[in-house]
N, C-alpha and C positions, 0 to 999 in steps of 0.2 A: 921500577924502570923498565923491566921487561914487558909489563902490561902496557905501559905507555907507548913503547916502541911498536908493539903489535897493533895497538889501536891506530897509530899513525900510518902503518904500512897497509892497513885495510883499504881495498879499492873504494873509491868514492863514487856512489851511484847518483847520477843527476836526477833531480826531481822533474817529473814531466810538467811541462808548462800547460796550464789550464787557461785556455782563452775564453774570455767572456762571450757568450753567444750574442749574436746581434739582436738588438731590441726589435721585437716584432711590432711594437706600437707605432714607431716612426715609419716602418716599412708599409704597414697597412694604411696608415694615414696618407703617406705619399701615393700609394697605389690608388686610394680612393680619390685623392685630389687630381692625380695625373690621368686617371681613366674614368671620367664621369660618364654617366649613361648617355647624356645628350648635351651637346654644346651648340649653341646657335651660331651658324656661320655668319660672317660679315657680308651682308647683302645690301646694296644701295637701292633704296626704294625707287628712285627716279629711273635707274637703269633697268631694273627687273621688279616691277611692283607685284606681280603674281608670286614670284619666288619669295619676296620679302614677306608678304602676308602669310604664305605657307610656312615659312620658318618661324615666324612669330606665333602662329597657331600651334605648331609642333612644340615650341618651347613651353607653351601653357599646358597643353594636355600631357606632356611628358614630364612635368613637374621639375623643370630645370631650376626654377626658383620656387620652392614649395610655398612660401607665403603668398606670392602673387597668384599661383595656381589655386591655392585654397580660397583666396578672396574671390577669384573669378567663379569658382564652383559654388561657393556659398551664396554669392549675389545672384547667380543664375537660378539656383534652386529656390532662393528666397522670393525672388520676383515671380517665379512660376507658382509657388505655393500661395502667395498673396493674390495673384490673379485668379486662382481657383475659387477663392471665397469672396473677393471684392473686385469691383470694376476698376478700370483705370482712373475714372473720375473720382471715385472714393479714395483711392490711394493718393492722388495728387492733393485732394482736399485735406486728407489727414496729415500729409507732410506739411502743407501750409499752416494748418492749425497748430501743429507741434512747434514749428519754427517761430511763428508769430507769438504764440503763447509763452514759450520759453524766453524769448527776447523781451516781451512785455514785463514778465516777472523780474528779469535781470535788471532792466533799466529802472523800474520803479524801486526795487530794493536798493540799487546804487544811489538813486536820487534821495531817497529817504535817509540813507546812511550819511550822505553829505550834510543833510539838514540837521539831523539829531546828533550824530557823532562828531561831525566836523564843524557844527555850529555855523553853517553858511547860510546866507540870506537867499531869497528867491532868485535874485539876479546873479548870484555866484554859483548856483547849482549848474553842473555841466552834465550833459548826456554822455554816457561812456562811448557812444558811437559817433561823437561829433567829428572826429578826424576822418572817419570813413565816409560820413555824409558830405563832407567838404571836398572829398576827392573828385577830381575832374572825371566826367563821364568817359572821356577817351581812355583813361587809365583802366576803367572797368571793362569797357568793350572797345577793343582796339580793332581798327579797320584792317590792319595788316594781319592780325591773328584770324579774323573772320575770312579774309581772302585766302590765307594759307589753309585754313580748315576746309573751305569749299573746294580748293584745288585738290587737297588730300582726299576728300570724299569722292570727287569725280574720278580720281585715279583708281581708288578702290573699286568703285562701281564698274569702271572700264575693265579692270583686271578680272573681276568676276564674270563680266559679260564675255570677255574673250575666252576664258576657260570653259564657260558653259557652252559657247558656240563650238569649241573643239570637241566637247563631249557629245553634243547633239549630232555634229557632222562626222562623227566616228574618225577622228584623227588617229586614235590608238584603240584597237579592237578590245584589248583587255581592260583598259580604263573605262571605256564606254560600257563594257559588259558589267563591270563592278557597279557603276551607277544605275544600270538597268536593273540589276538584282536588288539593289538597295531601294530603288523607287517602287519596284513590284512588291517587295516585302512590306514597305510602309503602306502601300495601297491595300494590301491584304489585311494587315493588322489593324488598320484604321476602321475596318468594319466592326471590330469587336471592342476596341479601346478608344478612349477619347484622345484628342490631340495633345493635351497637357500631360497625360500619362506617357504617351509615346516620346514626347520631348524630354520628360524627366528621365525615363529609362535610357534614352539616347545620350543625355549628358553624363549619367553615371557610367555608361559603357565607354564613352569617349575618354573620360578622365581616369579610367581604371585599366581597360584592356591593353592599350599600347604600352603603358608603363610596366604592367606585369609581364608582357611579352619581352620587353627589353631586359628586364631583370632575370628572366629564366629562358633566354633565347636559345641557349645550347640544348637544354633539356627538351624544350618544345620542338625545336627543329629535329632533334634525334627521334623523338616520338612520332613526329609527322613522317619522317623518312621511313621509319619502321612500319607505320601503318600503310603508307603508300606502297611499300614493297610487298606487304601481305596482300593488299588489294590487287596488286599486279599478278601475284602468284595465283590467287583465287580466280581472277579473270581468265588467266591462261588455262587453269584446270577446267573451268566451266565451258570455255570455248572448245576445248578438246572433247569434252563430253557431248557438247551440242553437235560438233562435227560427226562424232561417232553415231549418235542417234539419227542425225540427218542422213548419213550414208546408209544406215540400217533401214530407215523408212524408204529411202530411194530404192534400195535393193528389193525390198518387199513389194514396192509398187511395180518395179520392172518384172518381177516374177509373176505378179498377179496379171499384168497385161499379157504376158506370154501365155499363161494358162488360159486366159480368156480367148486369145487368138486360136490356140489349139482346139479348144472346145467348139468354137464356131466352125472350124474346118471339119471336125468329125460330124457335126450336125449336117453340114452340106453333103 
């Protein structure tokens, strides 16, 4: 009994509550989804065609939609590589040969299968593309679609023309200076490399450098700030040294002229 009473009178220590740590998987997933690298802003093409084209171009080169950007890069490089070895006429002829040849094999296999497997007569055999061939030409080539495409093409050309005019007429000094440096670089490099090599290297740089910069923007900006500060310090040091040497040379020149004047007086 005594032991039981002593056990009952002992102070009861509360167990510390252990809280489950928040799951990092959901947080990281939410952070990735809520803070994407690039999000295309909503821009109306009719109101701002130049800005619309610029945002769509940035969306592709910044890999906002990786599948779409990968298709654009692969198609661009594929066409560039094909034109390196084959002419445009050869490529079009090869595409026509492949499309017509595949369709010829498909239609004849389908027709023969209907005859031998389906036991159909010559009048009962149907071309698998019959429904497509009976489609109205207006459904294949719509006038409204052609007019819309032509208007879109005119708007795009007009937007590029306006922006090129702004660059040539120096609306913005820094922007025109960037295009000046780019054109001079291409002009210089084109002496040593072919146009297709320059275009291929340009495609790879366009699809890689902006994306890498956005992914590591803080590190790159910090390194650039550090380098610019070091360059500024070195420039100040060399400017001070140049001033000291210039003053020393000036002092020596003054002394030399004074000595020359005194020697001439003595001779006289």
